[in-house]
N, C-alpha and C positions, 0 to 999 in steps of 0.2 A: 770476519763473518762473511760467508758466501751469500751473495744476493742473486736472486733469479733475474734473468734478462726480462726486459719489458715484454718481449714476445711471449714468454712463458706465462707471465702474469695475465696478459690479455687473453691467451688461450684458456687459462683456468677460469677466468671470469665468463668468457663466452660459453664454455662447456657447462659451467655450473648453472648459468641462467637458463640453459635449455633443458635442465632436468625436470621431469614430471614430478608429481607429488609423491609417487611411490619411490622406494629405494632404487637408486640408479647407479649404473656403472659406466665409466667412460675411460678411454685410453688417453694418456697424456705423454708428452715428451718433455722432460726436465732438462736443466742445464747439463751440458756434456753429452747430450744424446741419450740420456737415461730414459728407457721405456718404462712407463708406470701405469697403474690402474687405480683410479679413484672410485671409491664406493661411498655414496651418501645415503643416509637413512631418511625415511619418512618420519621426521621428528622436528620439534620446535628448534629454530635457530637461536643462538649459535649452539652447535652440538660439539661434543668432545670427539676426538679422533685418535687413531692409532697407526703408527708406522710399523710395517712388517719387513723383517730382514731375513732373506733366505740363506741357506747353507752353501758351502763351497761346491761349485759345479752345478748348482740347481738353478731355479728361476723363480719368478715372483709368485707363481701358483703353488710351488713346493711339491715334494713327492706326494703322489696320491691326491693332489689338489687340497692339501691340508690348509694352505693359506686362503685359497678360494672359498673353502667351506667356512673358515674362520671369519672371513670378511662378511659372509651372509649372517653368521651368528652375531657378530657385532652390530650389524645394521638392524637386526631384530630388536636390539637393546638400545637403539637410538644413537649408535656410535659410528662415525665415519671411519674409513681406513684408506691408507695409501700403501700399496705394495709395488715393488719395482724390481727390475733386473739390475744387479750391479754391472758396471761397465765391463764388457768382455763376455757377459753371460746373457742368455735369453735373447731378447731382441734389442738390447742396448748396444750403442756404439762402443768401440774400444777394443783393444787387443787383450785377449786373455793372458797372454804372456807377460803383459805389463802390470798384471794384478799384484798389488801389495796390500798389506794391512792399512797403510796410510791412505791408499786410494779407496779402499773399502770404506774407511771411516769418513772420508770426504764425501763419498756418495750418500752415506747415511745422513750427513749434515745437509747436503743439498735437498734430500727428501724432507727433512725437518723444516727447512726454510720454505719449501714449496707448500707443504701442508699448512704451516702457520699463516701463509699468505692467501690461502684459499677462502673465498667468500663463504660465509656460513659456518666456518670452523672456529671454535673458541681456542685461540692460541694459548690460553692459559690452562687448557685441559687437554694436553696431548700426552699419549702414552707410547711406548715402544715395546715390541716383542720380536723375538728372533729364535731361529731353530739351529741347533748345532753350532757351526761356525758363525752363522748369522746371530746366534744368541750372544756370542762373545762381542760381536759388533754392537749389539743392543746395549750390552753392559758398558762398552766404551763410549757410546753416544750419551747414555745417561750420566756417566762420570764426567764427561766433558761439558755437558749442558744441564747441570743439575737443577737450575732454576727454570728450565723450560720443559722438563720431562716430569709428569706427575705420577706415572706408574710404569713399572718395568716387569715384564714377564719373559722368562727364558725357558725354552724347551730343550732339554738334553744338551746343555751348553758344554763346549770344550772349556777346560779350566787352565790349561797351560799350553799355549800355542805350539812351542817347539816340541815339548814332550809328546803331545798328542799327534802331531804330524809325523814325528819319528816313529811312533807306535803304529800309525795307520799306513804310512808309506814305506817305512823301512829305511835304515841308514844308507843303503845303496843308492836310493833316489837322491839323498842329500849329497853323496859323494859325486854322483854324475852331474848334478847341477853345478857343483863347485868346479868340476873339471871342464865341462862343456859350456857353462853359462846358461844353459836351458835344458829342460828335461821333460819328456812326455810322461804323463801319468794316466793310468787306467783306473777310473773310479768304480768300474763295474757297470754303470749305466751310461757313462760317457767318458771320453778321453779329453785331456787338456794339456797344454804346454805351459810350464811355469819357469820363469827366469830366476837367476840367482838372487835378484832383488827381492823376490817374494820370501825366499828362505832367510835372507838377511833381516827382513822386517819382523820375523817371528821373535827375535830377541829384544825388540824395542817396546814391547807391550806387556804390562802386568795387569791381569784381569782383576784379582782381588784388590789391588791398589785403586783401580778405576772404580770399582764398586764401593770402596770406602769413601769416595768423594760424592756419592749419591745418597741423599737422605730420604728419598721418597719411598712409596710402597714397592715392595719387591716380592715376586713369587717365582720360584723355580720349580720345574716339573721334570721328572725323569721316570722312565719305566724301571721296574725292578731288575730287568735284564739288560739295562743300558750300561756299558762300561764306564760312561762318564758320570754315573751316579756317585762315584767316589769323590767328586768335587763338590757335591751339594753342601756338606757340612762346612767346608772352608768358605764357600761363597756366602752362605747364610751368616757366618760369623763376621765376614768382611763388610756386609751391607750395613750402612751407617744408620738407616732408619729403624723405627720401632715396629712398623708394619711390615713384617717379613715372614715368609713361610717357605718351606721346602716340602713338596708333595711327591709321593712315590706311587706310581700306577702299578698295582700287582700284575705280574705277567707281561708287562709292556716291554718292548725292545726299544732300540734307539729311535726307530721311526714310529713308535706307538702302534705297531701292528697294522699299519695303514694298508698293507698289501694282503692282509688276511680277509677272507670273505665277510666277516662280521664287522670289521673296522671298529670294534667296540672301544678299544683303547683310544683311538683317534677321536671318536665322537666324545668320549669322556673328557679328554684333554681340551678339546675345543670349547665344550660347555663350561668347564672350570675357568678357562682363560677369559671367555666372554663375560662370565659372571664377575670375575676379578676386576676387569676394566669397568663394568657397570657400577660396581661398588665404589671404586676409587676415583672414577672420572665422571660418571653420569649422574650420580646422586640418587636421591630417594625415588625420583620419578621412574627410574629404570633399575629397581633393586634386583639383586640376584634371584634367579629362578629357584624354586624349591626342589 
């Protein structure tokens, strides 16, 4: 189990004690130079909390500020949140080229340890959510820490790491990485370099198997136009718990239309997600909105 350094714990306590009564946001640095944002609600302590895991090449606020808006929605329901940049992305330390699934999962565990140690947070009521590639990381965290994660929500999750990366990047990228040991990738909104170690790590992780080790509440959400919707039935079947649902947002794309003027799908997904965590973590005092 990874333990935060004393300096991080002291920083968390100092930051938290300075919070005013209203919902507050503060920047933190976790072990390994991980840049994070903690949001706490104006609610009775101890309150439940949620970890947010962003997608490949993104950052803690996510595309179109999806995670920033989700943090606000959670705070309105009395739920704290911790969102962070995986090492090598956003403002966190680390080399993007050294990114692997194992390092991604270790960063998620570091965030869980930090959140559980935060004053005011109920370590027995912690949930995790993730988007796209980060949704897979959320599944793996829940599967690895089933006794510590009380609720899991995935947005447009990848379902097969290697198959999905082959489909999105193309086999030529895999061949170049194998030949040169490193390859540059254009994601459309940014470029990044990935080493062969990343591609090797894709074969070492089975998402349905991870989900089968998690017995808690599970909700997965896809847009009807999301290519990863095809994985929803298998993920739902793999989930070990009884409280499990798969929702489809009509007309929603992989990013839930966050870049369209109305952002209607994004707002709907955020509301559904916040209500799910309120139902599963916060209890009757913060019941889902009608």
